[in-house]
C-alpha positions as CSV (number, residue, x, y, z in Angstrom):
1,M,67.9,183.7,37.1
2,S,65.4,183.6,39.9
3,A,63.4,180.8,41.0
4,E,61.1,179.7,44.1
5,L,61.2,176.0,45.0
6,P,60.1,174.2,48.2
7,P,63.0,174.0,50.7
8,E,63.4,170.0,50.1
9,L,63.9,170.6,46.2
10,G,65.5,174.0,46.4
11,V,68.3,173.6,49.2
12,P,69.8,170.3,47.9
13,Y,69.9,171.8,44.5
14,V,71.6,174.9,45.5
15,N,73.9,173.0,47.7
16,R,74.8,170.9,44.8
17,L,75.6,173.7,42.4
18,D,77.4,175.6,45.0
19,R,79.7,172.8,45.7
20,E,80.2,171.6,42.0
21,T,80.7,175.5,41.1
22,D,83.4,175.9,43.8
23,R,85.2,172.7,42.5
24,A,85.1,173.6,38.8
25,W,86.2,177.2,39.6
26,R,89.2,176.0,41.4
27,E,90.1,173.8,38.4
28,A,89.5,176.6,35.9
29,R,91.6,179.1,37.8
30,R,94.7,176.9,37.4
31,K,94.6,177.7,33.6
32,N,93.1,181.2,33.9
33,P,93.3,182.9,37.2
34,K,90.9,185.6,36.0
35,V,88.2,183.6,35.3
36,S,85.0,184.6,37.0
37,R,83.1,182.5,39.4
38,D,79.7,183.6,37.8
39,A,80.8,182.3,34.6
40,I,81.6,178.9,35.8
41,A,78.4,178.8,37.9
42,A,76.5,179.3,34.6
43,E,78.4,176.5,32.9
44,V,77.8,174.1,36.0
45,F,74.1,175.2,36.0
46,A,73.8,174.4,32.2
47,R,75.4,171.0,32.7
48,S,73.6,170.0,35.9
49,S,70.2,171.1,34.2
50,A,71.2,168.7,31.2
51,T,72.2,165.8,33.3
52,G,70.3,166.1,36.4
53,A,73.4,164.4,37.9
54,G,75.0,164.7,41.4
55,K,74.4,164.2,45.2
56,T,74.4,166.5,47.9
57,D,74.3,166.8,51.6
58,V,71.1,168.1,53.1
59,V,70.7,168.9,56.9
60,F,67.2,168.1,58.4
61,V,66.4,169.2,61.9
62,A,63.4,167.0,63.1
63,D,62.1,166.4,66.7
64,I,62.2,162.6,67.2
65,N,58.7,162.4,68.6
66,A,57.4,164.5,65.6
67,Y,59.3,162.2,63.2
68,R,57.8,158.9,64.8
69,R,54.3,160.6,64.8
70,G,54.4,161.8,61.4
71,H,53.6,165.3,62.0
72,A,54.8,168.1,64.4
73,H,53.2,169.8,67.3
74,G,53.9,173.0,68.6
75,G,57.6,173.5,69.8
76,E,58.9,170.5,67.7
77,P,61.0,171.5,65.0
78,C,61.0,170.2,61.6
79,H,63.0,172.1,59.1
80,I,66.0,172.0,56.5
81,V,69.0,174.0,57.7
82,G,69.1,177.1,55.4
83,G,65.7,176.4,54.0
84,G,63.0,176.8,56.6
85,P,60.3,174.6,57.9
86,I,59.0,171.6,56.0
87,P,56.4,168.8,56.7
88,V,57.4,165.8,58.5
89,R,56.3,163.5,55.8
90,I,58.7,165.1,53.5
91,V,61.6,164.3,55.7
92,R,60.4,160.8,56.2
93,E,60.0,160.4,52.6
94,I,63.3,161.7,51.7
95,V,65.5,159.7,54.3
96,K,64.3,156.4,52.9
97,D,67.1,156.7,50.3
98,A,69.6,158.9,52.2
99,F,72.8,158.1,54.1
100,L,71.9,159.7,57.3
101,K,74.1,161.5,59.9
102,V,72.2,161.8,63.3
103,V,72.9,164.2,65.9
104,L,71.2,163.7,69.4
105,H,71.1,166.4,71.6
106,D,69.0,167.9,74.4
107,G,68.3,171.3,73.0
108,V,71.7,172.7,74.4
109,N,74.3,169.9,74.5
110,V,75.3,167.3,71.6
111,H,75.1,163.9,73.2
112,S,76.1,161.6,70.2
113,I,76.7,161.6,66.6
114,K,76.0,158.5,64.4
115,H,76.3,157.9,60.8
116,I,73.7,155.5,59.4
117,G,73.8,154.0,55.8
118,R,74.7,151.1,53.5
119,R,78.4,151.7,54.0
120,R,80.0,149.7,56.9
121,S,82.3,151.5,59.3
122,A,85.9,150.2,59.6
123,E,85.0,149.1,63.1
124,L,81.8,147.0,61.8
125,Q,84.0,145.5,59.1
126,T,86.3,144.1,61.6
127,A,83.7,142.6,63.8
128,L,82.1,141.0,60.7
129,D,85.5,139.7,59.5
130,L,86.2,138.0,62.7
131,G,83.4,135.4,62.3
132,A,81.1,134.1,64.8
133,P,81.7,133.9,68.6
134,P,82.9,132.2,70.5
135,D,85.6,130.9,68.2
136,F,86.0,134.0,65.9
137,D,87.4,131.7,63.3
138,G,86.6,134.1,60.3
139,A,83.6,134.7,58.2
140,V,82.0,131.7,56.3
141,C,79.1,131.8,53.7
142,S,75.8,131.8,56.0
143,E,74.1,129.5,53.4
144,E,73.6,126.1,55.3
145,G,76.0,123.5,53.6
146,C,78.2,126.1,51.7
147,G,81.1,126.8,53.9
148,R,82.9,128.9,51.5
149,R,85.5,131.4,53.1
150,Y,86.7,133.4,50.4
151,G,85.2,135.9,47.9
152,L,82.2,136.4,50.2
153,Q,79.8,139.4,50.0
154,W,78.1,141.3,53.0
155,D,74.6,140.8,52.6
156,H,71.6,142.8,54.5
157,I,69.5,140.0,55.8
158,D,66.6,142.7,55.9
159,P,67.4,144.5,52.6
160,V,68.0,148.2,52.8
161,A,65.0,148.8,50.5
162,N,62.7,147.2,53.0
163,G,64.0,149.3,55.7
164,G,67.0,147.1,56.9
165,L,69.9,148.7,58.8
166,T,73.5,148.5,58.2
167,S,74.3,147.0,61.7
168,Y,76.0,143.8,62.9
169,E,72.9,141.9,63.6
170,N,71.6,142.7,60.1
171,Q,74.6,141.5,58.0
172,Q,75.6,138.2,56.9
173,P,78.3,136.7,54.7
174,L,77.5,135.1,51.5
175,C,79.2,133.7,48.4
176,L,78.4,135.3,45.0
177,H,76.2,132.3,44.1
178,D,74.2,132.4,47.4
179,H,74.0,136.2,47.3
180,V,72.5,136.2,44.0
181,E,69.9,133.5,45.0
182,K,69.0,135.5,48.1
183,T,68.5,138.5,46.3
184,D,66.3,136.9,43.8
185,R,64.2,135.5,46.8
186,D,64.0,138.9,48.3
187,R,62.9,140.5,44.9
188,K,60.2,137.8,44.6
189,A,59.0,138.5,48.0
190,G,58.6,142.1,47.2
191,L,61.3,143.4,49.8
192,L,63.3,145.1,47.2
193,N,60.4,147.5,45.9
194,R,59.4,149.2,49.1
195,R,61.9,151.8,49.2
196,G,62.3,151.7,52.9
197,R,59.5,151.1,55.4
198,A,58.0,153.9,57.5
199,P,59.7,154.0,61.0
């Protein structure tokens, strides 16, 4: 089969098919060492086309100034690795629902790497579980007058759907009851329907 898709659709799709084909082929070879990878790839393609399921990693390279501005000028890269150039607006739209891995570099040397998303790192979880300084007496439900210490859930004060980050400053402990009520308030305020704000 041959198809032509824009990079923002084609690269994730091909990456997902390759990853799933490799996994399925390894599994099939345990039963039949002579099984063809092409045959497995056809099965995976048929299955994924029917379900549309799966997730994949896609690497975007975008100049930070172009990303902030919303379009690239000459010499400012914006492309998918292995897929060619794409408009900055496409990157900005896709990353609203993505878990991000950000690499900061000066064109030659990598200076820092950061993972950004809804999942809390172990270090962040430890800091949150300590509770508020200066006592560090453990987490307590943030709702005034509650005081519950057990069965707490970590809430994004500014919801992820509204562009909120998973950071120390944007997390608060809430008991289940107060978390449900806060989510209802966020929904009524329209904060859960925005799918991320433009930076």
